[in-house]
ZAMARGU-4260 file (C-alpha; in steps of 0.2 Angstrom, whole numbers, plus 5000, padded with zeros to 4 digits):
<rodrens>
0) 4930/5398/5661 | 4928/5417/5663 | 4911/5414/5669 | 4917/5403/5683 | 4930/5415/5688
5) 4917/5429/5688 | 4906/5419/5699 | 4920/5415/5711 | 4924/5433/5713 | 4906/5436/5718
10) 4907/5423/5732 | 4914/5431/5748 | 4928/5419/5752 | 4945/5422/5759 | 4955/5410/5749
15) 4971/5409/5760 | 4960/5405/5775 | 4950/5393/5765 | 4966/5384/5759 | 4972/5383/5777
20) 4956/5375/5783 | 4956/5363/5769 | 4973/5357/5773 | 4969/5354/5791 | 4952/5345/5786
25) 4962/5334/5774 | 4973/5328/5788 | 4957/5325/5798 | 4951/5314/5784 | 4967/5304/5783
30) 4967/5301/5802 | 4948/5297/5801 | 4953/5282/5790 | 4968/5277/5800 | 4960/5278/5817
35) 4944/5270/5811 | 4954/5254/5807 | 4954/5258/5788 | 4935/5258/5787 | 4928/5268/5772
40) 4912/5271/5782 | 4922/5282/5794 | 4931/5292/5780 | 4914/5294/5771 | 4905/5300/5787
45) 4919/5313/5791 | 4919/5318/5773 | 4901/5322/5773 | 4904/5333/5789 | 4918/5342/5780
50) 4907/5345/5765 | 4892/5351/5776 | 4904/5362/5786 | 4911/5370/5770 | 4893/5373/5764
55) 4889/5382/5780 | 4905/5392/5779 | 4901/5399/5761 | 4883/5403/5767 | 4889/5412/5783
60) 4902/5422/5773 | 4888/5430/5763 | 4879/5437/5779 | 4883/5456/5782 | 4891/5461/5798
65) 4876/5471/5803 | 4865/5455/5802 | 4877/5446/5814 | 4876/5461/5826 | 4857/5460/5826
70) 4857/5441/5828 | 4869/5441/5843 | 4856/5443/5857 | 4843/5431/5849 | 4857/5418/5846
75) 4863/5420/5864 | 4846/5418/5872 | 4842/5403/5861 | 4858/5395/5867 | 4854/5398/5885
80) 4837/5390/5882 | 4844/5375/5874 | 4856/5373/5888 | 4842/5373/5900 | 4833/5360/5890
85) 4848/5349/5890 | 4851/5350/5908 | 4832/5345/5911 | 4829/5332/5897 | 4845/5330/5887
90) 4851/5313/5881 | 4864/5305/5892 | 4880/5298/5884 | 4897/5292/5892 | 4890/5298/5909
95) 4886/5316/5904 | 4870/5324/5899 | 4876/5335/5884 | 4865/5331/5869 | 4848/5335/5862
100) 4841/5320/5853 | 4828/5326/5840 | 4827/5309/5832 | 4834/5313/5815 | 4847/5325/5823
105) 4858/5324/5838 | 4868/5339/5843 | 4877/5348/5858 | 4870/5365/5861 | 4886/5369/5871
110) 4895/5369/5854 | 4884/5384/5849 | 4889/5393/5864 | 4906/5395/5857 | 4899/5406/5844
115) 4885/5414/5854 | 4895/5420/5869 | 4909/5430/5860 | 4896/5437/5848 | 4885/5443/5862
120) 4900/5450/5872 | 4906/5459/5857 | 4889/5466/5853 | 4887/5473/5871 | 4905/5481/5871
125) 4903/5488/5853 | 4891/5501/5859 | 4902/5506/5875 | 4917/5517/5877 | 4933/5506/5876
130) 4943/5501/5887 | 4927/5496/5896 | 4922/5503/5913 | 4921/5492/5928 | 4902/5490/5926
135) 4904/5485/5908 | 4917/5472/5913 | 4905/5464/5926 | 4891/5463/5913 | 4902/5455/5901
140) 4909/5443/5913 | 4891/5439/5918 | 4886/5436/5900 | 4901/5424/5898 | 4898/5414/5914
145) 4879/5411/5912 | 4881/5398/5899 | 4897/5392/5907 | 4888/5387/5923 | 4875/5377/5913
150) 4888/5368/5903 | 4898/5364/5918 | 4883/5356/5926 | 4881/5343/5912 | 4896/5340/5917
155) 4907/5346/5903 | 4922/5355/5910 | 4932/5356/5894 | 4918/5364/5884 | 4914/5376/5899
160) 4932/5382/5899 | 4932/5385/5880 | 4916/5395/5881 | 4923/5405/5896 | 4939/5408/5886
165) 4928/5414/5871 | 4919/5427/5881 | 4934/5433/5891 | 4945/5434/5876 | 4933/5447/5868
170) 4934/5457/5885 | 4953/5456/5884 | 4954/5462/5866 | 4942/5477/5871 | 4957/5484/5881
175) 4954/5476/5898 | 4967/5484/5910 | 4981/5474/5918 | 4975/5478/5935 | 4958/5471/5932
180) 4967/5456/5924 | 4977/5454/5940 | 4962/5455/5950 | 4953/5442/5941 | 4968/5430/5942
185) 4969/5433/5961 | 4950/5430/5963 | 4952/5414/5953 | 4966/5408/5963 | 4957/5412/5979
190) 4942/5402/5973 | 4952/5387/5967 | 4951/5378/5984 | 4932/5380/5984 | 4931/5374/5966
195) 4941/5359/5971 | 4930/5355/5986 | 4913/5359/5980 | 4913/5362/5961 | 4922/5347/5954
200) 4916/5329/5952 | 4928/5315/5959 | 4933/5310/5942 | 4938/5328/5938 | 4949/5329/5953
205) 4957/5312/5948 | 4961/5319/5931 | 4970/5334/5939 | 4980/5322/5951 | 4984/5311/5936
210) 4992/5326/5927 | 5006/5326/5940 | 5008/5307/5942 | 5000/5297/5928 | 5009/5281/5935
215) 4998/5282/5951 | 4984/5273/5942 | 4992/5266/5926 | 4977/5255/5921 | 4964/5267/5927
220) 4964/5286/5926 | 4982/5287/5920 | 4979/5275/5906 | 4974/5287/5893 | 4989/5299/5895
225) 5002/5285/5897 | 4996/5277/5880 | 4995/5294/5872 | 5013/5299/5876 | 5020/5282/5871
230) 5011/5284/5854 | 5018/5302/5852 | 5036/5297/5857 | 5037/5281/5847 | 5034/5291/5831
235) 5051/5298/5832 | 5056/5312/5820 | 5049/5305/5804 | 5035/5294/5811 | 5030/5276/5807
240) 5020/5280/5792 | 5002/5282/5788 | 4992/5267/5794 | 5007/5260/5802 | 5004/5266/5820
245) 5005/5251/5832 | 4997/5260/5847 | 4981/5263/5836 | 4982/5246/5826 | 4983/5236/5842
250) 4970/5246/5851 | 4981/5252/5865 | 4976/5270/5862 | 4958/5275/5868 | 4947/5288/5859
255) 4960/5287/5845 | 4948/5295/5832 | 4942/5309/5844 | 4950/5317/5858 | 4967/5308/5856
260) 4969/5309/5837 | 4984/5320/5839 | 4993/5305/5847 | 4989/5295/5831 | 4996/5309/5820
265) 5011/5310/5831 | 5015/5291/5829 | 5012/5290/5811 | 5019/5306/5805 | 5032/5310/5819
270) 5039/5326/5825 | 5041/5333/5807 | 5022/5330/5804 | 5017/5338/5820 | 5027/5353/5817
275) 5019/5355/5800 | 5002/5353/5807 | 5006/5367/5820 | 5012/5378/5807 | 4996/5375/5797
280) 4986/5380/5813 | 4997/5395/5815 | 4994/5401/5798 | 4975/5400/5801 | 4976/5409/5817
285) 4988/5422/5809 | 4976/5425/5795 | 4961/5426/5806 | 4969/5439/5817 | 4974/5449/5801
290) 4955/5449/5796 | 4951/5454/5814 | 4962/5469/5813 | 4955/5474/5796 | 4937/5475/5802
295) 4929/5491/5799 | 4919/5492/5816 | 4921/5488/5834 | 4909/5473/5834 | 4918/5465/5819
300) 4935/5467/5827 | 4930/5461/5844 | 4920/5446/5837 | 4933/5441/5824 | 4947/5442/5837
305) 4936/5432/5850 | 4933/5418/5837 | 4952/5417/5833 | 4957/5417/5851 | 4944/5403/5854
310) 4951/5393/5840 | 4969/5395/5847 | 4963/5389/5865 | 4955/5375/5857 | 4971/5369/5848
315) 4982/5373/5864 | 4971/5363/5876 | 4969/5347/5865 | 4988/5346/5861 | 4993/5350/5879
320) 4980/5337/5885 | 4987/5323/5873 | 5005/5328/5877 | 5002/5327/5896 | 5004/5346/5899
325) 4986/5349/5904 | 4973/5338/5912 | 4962/5327/5901 | 4946/5337/5899 | 4938/5330/5883
330) 4942/5343/5870 | 4943/5337/5852 | 4957/5343/5840 | 4948/5356/5830 | 4944/5351/5812
335) 4954/5335/5814 | 4945/5324/5827 | 4931/5313/5821 | 4914/5322/5825 | 4900/5332/5818
340) 4894/5346/5830 | 4912/5353/5833 | 4916/5353/5814 | 4900/5361/5809 | 4901/5375/5822
345) 4919/5379/5818 | 4916/5380/5800 | 4901/5391/5803 | 4912/5403/5814 | 4925/5404/5800
350) 4912/5408/5788 | 4907/5423/5799 | 4925/5428/5800 | 4926/5428/5781 | 4910/5438/5780
355) 4917/5451/5792 | 4932/5453/5780 | 4921/5453/5764 | 4909/5466/5771 | 4921/5477/5780
360) 4920/5491/5766 | 4901/5493/5770 | 4905/5500/5787 | 4913/5516/5792 | 4930/5515/5800
</rodrens>
């Protein structure tokens, strides 16, 4: 017993964070079985992804912060190269060209950008005087937007927004002044009409219009959000019970295992369960920000904070999308939605976050 305890102490794991992640992953396994119609194959498949993710988390947690800093540029360049390959010869699925199919492995390089972009921006800013000068701000924005443009061309607007948020959150944490933030907001507002006319596909415009009036096309573009809000509302305060959701069982709810899995959870576990899940997410985010604040160097603080902010935006966009607050952009619920690349990438990121905490004493303050 003592030997096992000694071994556990040598493994660089933040146990409070790990317990929070296991709690969310456990909910994901319950919903994989439920949304999958009670099929054990769905549960087993998601369980294997969770196990692989946990293995990568443990391995990433052993990597010193200095290695992460040196890997930032190679990982960023590799991600850009993979995104270019995807845009050229990537596999097409559901009308989008987002995957690289290697025969035994099929993955989305855009998921890797959620790690590479904040890592690269943090690496660049860690050697500069903070708050960043206008030139450094422009370089950081360029580093963030280069993969965003490639991802948006697939098209994958949801992931592009998350990657942009990952890079810009690092810039914000670096002490970006409010005047510059106001200037960026004004510039984005001015560019919005051009984006609407020339930068968005027709189906993306329909999703924005559907946000304001889902009933305008109840059997077409508004179907997803109408059925989602019905499922969440029908759950009431306590929910209908696990495996008792009628919207899922009768196949009214599309994408119930992936993008709209929160609607399944709301119907089966009700408002009380939804609050519990949000508190669990809040605990993970709070623990992550605590680790970021304890980092011993600028790179660790910025990268860890960027990872946590990205995770927060991930949760916010999915739940807002499913609840009818945001347009439908195809963003899964982190660690809960059925899927492999997202799960593995998130766990890898949390492993890096844990490693930043574990190796903080090796770096000067």
